[in-house]
N, C-alpha and C positions, 0 to 999 in steps of 0.2 A: 268598650267592646273587647272581648277576649282576642279577637283577631288582631288588635292593635298592640297587644302585649308581646314583647320579645323575650323578656327575662323577668324572673322573680327571685328575690333573695329573702330567705327566712332568717332574720337577724335575732339572735338571742345572746344576751350578755354572758349567759352561762348555761351549759347543758350538763348539769351535774347529777341529773336523775334520769332513769329510764323513761319516766313519764314525760319529761321535757323533750327527750329525743323522739319519742313516739309521736308527740304532738307536732313537732317540727316536720317529721316525715309525713304525717297525715295531712298537714297544711299544704305541703308540696304536692302530694298525691291529689288533693282536691282541685288544685289548679290544673294539673295535668289531665284530669278527667273532663275538663270543660271541652265542649265540641267546637273546635276552631273551623270545622268544615261547614257549619250551619246545615247539618243533615245532607251534606253532599253538594250544597249550592255554591260554596266559596271556591275560589281558584287563586292561583298565584299570578303575579304580574311581573313580567320581565321587561323593564323599560316601559313601553306603552303597549306591549303585546300580551295578550292573554296567555297564561301558562297552563300548567297542569292543575287538576283538581287537588284540593288540600287533602292530604292523607294522614290519618292519625298516627301511623307507625313510621312516617318519614321524619327522621331527626331534624331536617331543615324546616319542617312545618310545625314542630313542637315548640313549647316555651322552654327556654333554658332555665334551669333552676339550681339553686345552691343553698346550703345551710351554712350560715356564718356564726361563729361564736368566739369568745376569748378563753373559755374554759370548757373542757370536755370531761366526760366520764373517763374512767381508766381505759386504757387501750383495749384490754381484754373484754370489758363489758360493752364498750362502744362497738367493737368489731362483732361481737356475738349478737347484739341487738340489731345492728345494721343488717347483718346477714339474715336474721330472722325476717326482717321486713322485705329484703330483696327476694328471698325464697318464697314469700307468701304473695308477691305482687308481680304482675306482668312488667317487663322491662320498660315499656313506654311510660310507666308511672313512677319510675325511680328518679331521685334527684340526680343531677349531672355531677355535682361535687359536694363534698363536705369540707368545710374549711375552718379549722381551729387556727386563728391568726398567729398564735404563739407557738403551737406545738406540732401540727400535722395537717395533712390533706388526705381526705378520703376520695379515692377515685377508682376507676376500673382499669383492668389490664386485659389486652387482647390475647396476648400469648407471653409465655415466659422463656421460650426457646428461640434464638440463642441468648437473648437478653430481654428483659421486660419491656413491652411496648404499651404505654398507657393510652387511655382514651377517656373522653367524657361522654361518649356515645354508648348508652347502656346496651343497645342491641348488639354491639360488638363485644361486649364484656364476657370474658370467661372466668375472671377472678375479680375480687374486690381487694384493694390494698389501702393500708394506712401508711403514709410516708412518715419519715422522721424529719422534721423541719431543720434539724441541725446538720443534715448531710446532703450532698449532691445538689441537683437542680431544683429540689423541692424546699430549699431552705427559706423561701419567702412565699408563704401560702397566699397572701393577698396578690402578689405579683403573678403567681401562677393562675389564680382565679381571673384576674384582669386579662391575662393573655388568652385564656380559653374563651372567655366571654367575647373578647374582640374577634377571635377567630370565628365564633358562631355568628356574630353580627355581620361579618363579611360575607357569609354564605347564605344566610337565611333570606328567603325572598319575601317581598311584600305580599300580604294576603288581601285580596279584594273582597269586599262584602257590601251588602246593602243594609243600612241601618233600619230601613222600613220593614225588613224581613222580621225584625224583632218586636215590632209594634203590631198589636192585634186590633182589628176593627171589630168592635162589638155591635151587632145589630141592635137598633133601638137607642144607642148611646149617641149617635150622630144624626143630626138633622140635615138632610140634603135638600137643596132648593134649586129648582130648574132655573136656568138663566135665560 
């Protein structure tokens, strides 16, 4: 059940073509389009207490997603193709990170004044950035991904659902016998 999914990773050995990148982005988008609210019936659970209804635009209720690869398109082509996808789709359908384990991380930036403040929450994004893995705090893209995923798992609530809501009773297919 999609309500039980916390994170998805699109793993590709290589994203050396625009088609590979577009397919990875569309795969992430297809997961993000799934209705975790069950048409408004599902809600979060805080301990043993019923929480708020699941909301499509609430980052904590979404599925964390990332694209992982060992080889990427050139930085210019990757940036341009990524920006085309971002500009054509609502923020709740964007991947949370792009990780080229050897070269760079693609993530979002809230603001650049006085210094860049990064985020993996698309709704907070004002900019898209590709880091250089040889400098600063982004020199280990997999560690960066693990850290962001851990942070997400710390804050994301459990979503309660009824599996029977997804099963349809078809008249005439079940024989009922009075006891």
